[in-house]
N, C-alpha and C positions, 0 to 999 in steps of 0.2 A: 768383268763388264760384258764380254761377248757371250759367256755362258748364260748370263741372266737374260739377255735378249733372246737367245735360242730357246731358253725355257718358257719365256713369255709367248714366243711364236708357237711353241709346241702345245701350250695350254690353249691358246686362241684357236689353234687348228683342231684340237681335240673337241672344244666346245662347238666349233662350226660343224664338225662331222657328226657329233651327238645331236645337234639341232636338226641337221639334214635327215638324220636317221629317223628322228621323231616325227618330222613332217611327213616323210615318206610312208612311215607306218600309219599315220593319221589318214592319209589319202587312201591307203589300201583298205583301212577299216570303212571309210565312207563308201568306197566303191563296193565293198562286200556287203554292206548294209544300206545300200541306196534307197530301197524301198522303205525302210524305217525312217531314214532321214527326210524322205519325201513327205511322209505322213506328219512328221515333226515340223516341217518347214513353215506351214501357216501359223502355228502357235509361236515358233521361234521368231518369226518376222514380226508379229504383233507385239510380242514381249520386248523385242529389241527396240521398236519404234516408240511404244507408249511407256516403257519402264526404264530400260537401260540408257537410252539417249537422253531422256529427261533428267535422269539422275546425274549423268556426266555433264550435261548442260548446267545444272544447278551447282554442281561442284565447281565448274569453271566460273560461273557468274558470282560465286561467293568471294572471289578475289577482285571483283570490280565494283565500280559505282555505276548503276544502271537505273535510270529513272523512267523508262518506257518511251522517253521522247528522244534523247540523245544516245548515240551509240555507247555501248559499255566502255568504261575507261578503267584501265588496270590500276588498282590501288593496293595490291599485295595483301599483307595481313592486316590492314587497317580495320576491316569490318570485324575481325575476330578480336582485335585489341579493344575496339569500342564496345563490343559485347560484354567482355569480362571486367573492364576497368572503367567504363563510362556509363554504361546503361544499367542503372539500378533496378529498373523495372524487370529487366531480363533476369537478373539474379532472384528476384521474387518469383517469377515464372518458373524458373529452374526448380526452386524449393517447392513450390506447390505442385509441379509436375512429378517430382520424386515422391511427394506425400501421396498423390493420387496413385502412381505406380506401385508404392509399397503397400498400399491398403487395397485398392480395387484389384490389382493383378493377382496376388496370392489368394485373397478371400474369394474372389469370383471363380478362380480356377479350382480351389479346393471344394467350394460349395457345389459347383457344377459336377465335379467328380463324385461327391458324396451323394447328391440327389440322383445322379445317373446310376449309381450302384444300388441304391435303395429301390428305385423305381423299376429297375431291371428285374428285381425278384418278384414283381407283382404279376397278376394275371395279364394276358395280352390286351384285353379291352381296357382295363384300368390304366395299364402302362401307356396305351395309346392316347387316352384322354389327358393324363398328366403331363406326357411329353408335349402335347399341343399347348397345354397351359403354360409351361415353362418357355416354350419357344415363341409363344405369342408376342411378347414385348418387341422382339426383333422384326416382326412382320406386320405390326400394327402402326407404322408410321410414328406420329408424334403422340403416342399414347402416354408417354412420360409426362405430358403436360397436365395430366390429372393430379400430379403432385403439386401443381401450382394452386389447385383448389384446396388440397389437404393443408398445405403450408401457406395459405393466404395470410397476408399481413394484417387483416382486419379481424374483427370478432366473428365474422361469419366463416372463417376458415375452421376446418374440422379439428385441427390440432389446437389452434388458439381457443376455439369454443370449449374443448374439453379442459384445457388448462384453466380457463377462466371460470368454468362452472365448479371445478373442484377447488378453487381459490389458490392454485399453485402460483399464478401470476396475477398482477393487477391490471396490467396493460397488455394488449396484443403484442406478440413477439414479431419483429420484422425479419422472417426467416431468410429472405433473399436480398435484404438490404443491409442488415446489421452484420459487419465483418466477423463478429464473434460466432455467428451462427451459419454464415454462408457456406464455409468449407464442409463441416459435417452434414449439412442438408443436401448439398450437392453430391457428396460422396455416396450418401444413402440412395439417391436416385439413380446415379450412374451405376452403382452396384446392382440395383434391381434390373437395370437395362442389359447388364453384362451377362446375366444367366441365360444365355440363349444358344449362340453358335457352338461354344465349347461343350455345353450340355448335349447338344444334338450329336456332336462328333463322339462323345463319350458313350452315349446310348448305342450308337452304330458300332463302335468298337466292341462293347460288351455283347451285342448280339452276334458278332462275328467270331467269337471265340468257340473253338471246337470243344464239345462237352467231354470228349475222350481225354482231354488234357487234365480235367479234374479227376477222372478215374485213375489216370496214371499217377497223379499227385497223391491221391489217397494211398495207393500201393506204396509209394515211396516214402511216406511218413508225414504227409500234411494232416494235422490233427484238428484245426479250427478254421474259422472263416477269415481271420486276420492273416494267418500263414497262407491260406489259399489266395487272398487279395495280393499279398506282398510278393509271393514267389511264383504265382501263376497268372493271375488276372492282369496286373499292371504290366509285367514284361510282355504279355501277349499282345497288349494294346499300345505299344510304344509309339507307333505312328500317329495314333489319334491323341495320345498325350502331348506329342510335339506339336501337333497342329492346334490343339487347344491352348498350349502355352504361347505359340506365336500370336494367336488371336487375342489372348488376354494381355499380352505385352503390347501389341498394337493398340487395342482399345484403351489401355491405361495411359500410354504415352501420348496418344493422339486425341485425347478427350478434349472436345471444343464445342461441338454442336449442341449438346444438351446443356452445357454450361451456359452458353450465350443465350439459349432460349429461356433459361430459368432466371438468371440474374442480370442479364442485359450485357450490353458491350459499349464502352467499358464498365466494369463492375466497381463497386464501392471500394476504394483504397486498394484496388488490385488483389483483393482478398482471395479470389479464385483464378486469377490470371495464370494460364499455363503457357508452355512453349509455343503450342500451336496457335493459341489465341494472339500471342504476341507476334508470331509469324503473320497472321492475317491482318493484324493492325499495320505492320510496316509494308506488307505486300500489296494487300487490297484497298487500303485507305490512303497510305502515304506514298505509295508506288516506289518505295526504296527496294527495288527488286534484288540488287546485289546484296544488301544487308539482310533481307528476308531469305535469300539463298544461303547465306552463312548460317542462319538459324536452322533452316531445313537440313543443312549438312550435318550440323552437330547432333540434331535429333536422330538422323539416319544412322550415324555411327553409334549413338547411344543405344538404339534399339538393336543394332547387331550385337554390341557388347552384352546387352541383357539376354539376348537369345543364346549366345555362346555359354553364358553361365547356366542357363536353364538346360541346355543340352548336356552339359557336363553332370548336372544333377540327376537328370533322367537315365544316364548311363549307369548310375549306381542302384537303380531300383532292382530289387530281386537278387 
């Protein structure tokens, strides 16, 4: 009995000394690089105030009942139990969100990489024009609303007019009202909007690769463009690939603005309800901030989990 107590005290003493040593080492590093930390301080302060603290507050509020009027009241795991066992709309939103993420994320990522790789081979002037065309949807505000004219639910819509002219349909299709067509139509529009930020990052990464790398690869046995892409180009632009993956994950999991503008809020039979629109419903309309915080917390950890998977896949390139 006495020996076990002594062992515990020895372990505690060792942990204490180890922690003290690490703290002292950290203080020495801060003093040695105080100029670097001084330049980092403004960003670190803003990041902490507007990102870290809100995330921690949201995590804490997810265990409370908070209606913006009365002080938060601790309810434990009730919000999460309600999400998975009582809220049927949330389960529909989760299903729709994973459909969006599984289609929009990989397709927009691969399409951005493919188009960037092809356009990078063109002449500088042509490359500049095409880069602007691909990047234009992200800087043109609500340009995606042009799709509401193309998919208009009457005979004057371009798609319906074409289908009626060729006798494919007898009556105009309600693209943004009929649940059978809402999801594919919205996915098409959001996919068109997503070919922007990642594409620009990939163009920048391709432009930054040293040409001598390809000369060395040719000497070492690279024989075709596909080997060059897999063993040289992609490994050389891993930072841009990771950035593009993060942007694609964020855009696919957080899809809401374009969906609401296209199909309205709430939509027909929750056919395009996502986790973010469900969060907006409970947070901005019903003011169930504790419940909305639990939704945001689950979405946050889901995005981190998806990002970890993507990082593991990117490490295997080359």
